[in-house]
Phi, psi and omega in degrees: 000126178259092186296317183293317179292323178294320177300316178295320180298314180296316181296317179302313184283332174293320184286344181274349181265157173239157179305321183295329181287342180244010175081024178253151175292148183288330176057042173084182182294154182237142180284333180231156181287160172087192179281156170280158180300321181294333178287320176297317179299320178298315181294328182270355179061043173230170182284151177298320180300317181295314180296318180300319179295323176297316181293330181267012178061032179241003187275166175286177178291114184284148177283167176300323183290324176294316179297321178297317181294319178293320178300319177292319181298323182270003178057045180285146173277180185301315182294320180292321177296318179299320179294321178297318177299317180299314179298326181275002178074028181237155172288147182299142178291140174304152186287348186264180178301143181291135176256005183267104182279130179302144181302323183296329179286318177298318178296320183297312184291333177286337180270013180242073187294337181249019174235128175277126186225134173230149178247128183241148172273187187294335179258013176072028163292138179276114186263324184204158180201160175257170185302323181293325177297320178295322179288326182282316188257294174187166177281092184298330182294339180276353182263143172303149183306321182299329183276355180272059177225119186295326183285316177300315181300316184299316186271341185241355181293138184287340183255105182302329182287336184245001185295336177243035176059028181076012181278138180291171176059041180301323180297323177297318178296320180302314179294317178300316184297319180295315179298318181294315182293325177299318179293320179295319179297328177289325179285330186240059183293337182263004182268115182300321184295318180293314182291324177295322178298316179298314180297318180299317182288322179294325180279327188261348183229107175301328179297313178297314182300325180288327181277335188303319183289348184299137181276001183296152176243156183272158178191356184284131184240350180222132180216161169251125184237151171249120178259118179271091184281136185297334179257322187266336183094193184294135179230120179271119187229150167280138178237115179239144180243119178256147181263144168244083195296327183289344177246359184056048180240167181228140173250118180260124184243128174251119183228163179229150177293133178302142178084001180262162174302326179295321178296318178296322180295318178295320178297321178296315180295327179293336179273312184279339177057229184265002190296332179263004181257358183254000000 
């Protein structure tokens, strides 16, 4: 690890950015060009003290995930990110969406026994889930890894009634999924898996191909969904999507209002688990 060269590299790239280029308010005149250190730290979701120590060549050995977060904050291109990894003594990050779910997120979904939770990467590969999600939607562990992708399943599944796990408003999800995948493909232009998924869907799904040219972008984070469960029947649930920005991941949570039939249904599924689904 070359601490001094990395410090110079970080400072150079911080000074070339302006608040407007990264979506931050300018907050008045500045004595020096570029972003402030605390602004880079904010964008990278690390402490200002930690980032400052890295820039001053006094910091500890940074992890790959910290370097990835700083690279995104500084808007580095592929070559610049690879150089930052080299300076930090790490192997370059793969070009695609991160599949490494933070431990705190895994702990969180396990501590939600009456909430169905799944963790998705940027292209909607299912990375992790809790037992209630498996009971509500399907036993993801029984599926080949390639098939654990919500967008591929929606557009290519042979059974229209089950392609979205029995969730209502499938057409809304289809439009949302195309907009989301288009944005992910733009962020990960060098990732073969992301680009192959887009090509596969454009070739195999006329519905996807028709929606793909639309310029709309996604943004909806809260919905009410009805899940038609094969054993329990229709369950009306709140569906919220939380962001894990440092990994470009999403946590999808299905919850029910206490005291409602849907809440009772989730409690029942949390008890019976997968035993009636096999």
